[in-house]
C-alpha positions as a Markdown table, in Angstrom:
| # | Residue | x | y | z |
|---|---|---|---|---|
| 1 | Met | -3.3 | -27.4 | -16.3 |
| 2 | Ser | -0.9 | -26.0 | -18.9 |
| 3 | Leu | 0.2 | -22.5 | -20.0 |
| 4 | Arg | -0.2 | -21.8 | -23.7 |
| 5 | Arg | 3.1 | -20.9 | -25.4 |
| 6 | Asn | 3.6 | -17.4 | -26.4 |
| 7 | Pro | 6.6 | -15.6 | -28.2 |
| 8 | Asp | 6.5 | -12.9 | -25.5 |
| 9 | Phe | 7.8 | -15.1 | -22.8 |
| 10 | Gln | 9.6 | -18.4 | -22.1 |
| 11 | Gln | 8.4 | -20.7 | -19.3 |
| 12 | Leu | 11.3 | -21.7 | -17.1 |
| 13 | Asp | 9.5 | -24.1 | -14.7 |
| 14 | Ser | 6.4 | -26.3 | -15.1 |
| 15 | Leu | 3.2 | -25.3 | -13.4 |
| 16 | Thr | 3.1 | -26.7 | -9.8 |
| 17 | Arg | 0.2 | -26.6 | -7.4 |
| 18 | Glu | 0.7 | -24.9 | -4.1 |
| 19 | Gly | -0.8 | -25.9 | -0.8 |
| 20 | Asp | -3.5 | -23.2 | -1.0 |
| 21 | Gly | -4.7 | -24.4 | -4.4 |
| 22 | Ser | -2.9 | -21.8 | -6.5 |
| 23 | Phe | -0.4 | -22.6 | -9.2 |
| 24 | Arg | 3.2 | -21.3 | -9.6 |
| 25 | Thr | 5.7 | -21.1 | -12.4 |
| 26 | Arg | 8.6 | -19.0 | -13.5 |
| 27 | Leu | 8.5 | -16.9 | -16.7 |
| 28 | Lys | 11.2 | -15.0 | -18.5 |
| 29 | Phe | 9.8 | -12.2 | -20.7 |
| 30 | Gln | 11.6 | -11.5 | -24.0 |
| 31 | Asn | 11.1 | -7.8 | -24.5 |
| 32 | Leu | 8.6 | -6.0 | -22.2 |
| 33 | Thr | 9.0 | -2.6 | -23.9 |
| 34 | Ser | 7.8 | -3.9 | -27.3 |
| 35 | Ser | 4.9 | -6.1 | -26.0 |
| 36 | Arg | 1.7 | -4.1 | -25.9 |
| 37 | Phe | -0.8 | -6.5 | -24.5 |
| 38 | Leu | 0.7 | -9.2 | -22.3 |
| 39 | Arg | -1.5 | -12.0 | -21.3 |
| 40 | Leu | -1.3 | -15.5 | -20.1 |
| 41 | Val | -3.6 | -18.2 | -21.4 |
| 42 | Val | -4.1 | -21.1 | -18.9 |
| 43 | Glu | -5.7 | -24.2 | -20.3 |
| 44 | Gln | -7.2 | -27.3 | -18.7 |
| 45 | Ala | -7.8 | -30.2 | -20.9 |
| 46 | Ala | -11.0 | -32.3 | -20.9 |
| 47 | Asp | -10.9 | -35.1 | -18.3 |
| 48 | Ser | -12.3 | -38.6 | -18.2 |
| 49 | Ala | -15.3 | -37.5 | -16.2 |
| 50 | Gly | -16.7 | -35.7 | -19.2 |
| 51 | Arg | -15.9 | -32.1 | -18.2 |
| 52 | Glu | -15.4 | -29.7 | -21.0 |
| 53 | Pro | -11.9 | -28.2 | -21.6 |
| 54 | Arg | -11.4 | -24.8 | -20.0 |
| 55 | Arg | -9.3 | -21.8 | -21.0 |
| 56 | Glu | -8.7 | -18.7 | -18.9 |
| 57 | Val | -7.1 | -15.5 | -20.2 |
| 58 | Val | -5.1 | -13.6 | -17.6 |
| 59 | Pro | -4.1 | -10.1 | -18.7 |
| 60 | Leu | -0.9 | -8.7 | -17.3 |
| 61 | Leu | -0.7 | -5.0 | -16.7 |
| 62 | Leu | 2.6 | -3.2 | -16.8 |
| 63 | Leu | 3.6 | -1.4 | -13.6 |
| 64 | Val | 5.7 | 1.7 | -14.1 |
| 65 | Tyr | 7.2 | 3.9 | -11.4 |
| 66 | Thr | 8.0 | 7.4 | -12.8 |
| 67 | Ala | 10.0 | 9.9 | -10.8 |
| 68 | Leu | 11.2 | 13.4 | -11.6 |
| 69 | Ala | 13.7 | 15.6 | -9.8 |
| 70 | Leu | 13.5 | 19.2 | -11.0 |
| 71 | Arg | 16.2 | 21.5 | -9.8 |
| 72 | Val | 15.6 | 25.1 | -10.9 |
| 73 | Ala | 18.0 | 27.9 | -9.9 |
| 74 | Asp | 15.4 | 30.6 | -10.3 |
| 75 | Asn | 12.3 | 29.5 | -8.3 |
| 76 | Glu | 10.7 | 32.8 | -7.5 |
| 77 | Leu | 7.2 | 33.4 | -8.7 |
| 78 | Phe | 5.1 | 36.6 | -8.3 |
| 79 | Val | 1.4 | 37.1 | -8.4 |
| 80 | Gly | 0.1 | 36.7 | -12.0 |
| 81 | Glu | 3.3 | 35.2 | -13.2 |
| 82 | Glu | 3.6 | 31.8 | -14.9 |
| 83 | Lys | 6.6 | 29.6 | -15.6 |
| 84 | Ala | 6.8 | 26.5 | -17.7 |
| 85 | Phe | 9.6 | 23.9 | -17.3 |
């Protein structure tokens, strides 16, 4: 198994197989704000038993936590009134 090189990230460790069958590596991303569609491409070369080479594309979705603290001095509202902040 290998991870296809990509200018969006740098692979810090090689792929290692864990006890449960999954694979683990460490990646350092270059610039997450300018990358629009991050994805990892994992490739498995053809083997001596005649199996075809395989390629799996794993899309990475960005996770963003957005918070807002709005402190308004005048917070009274009456029936029929509307305020925009």
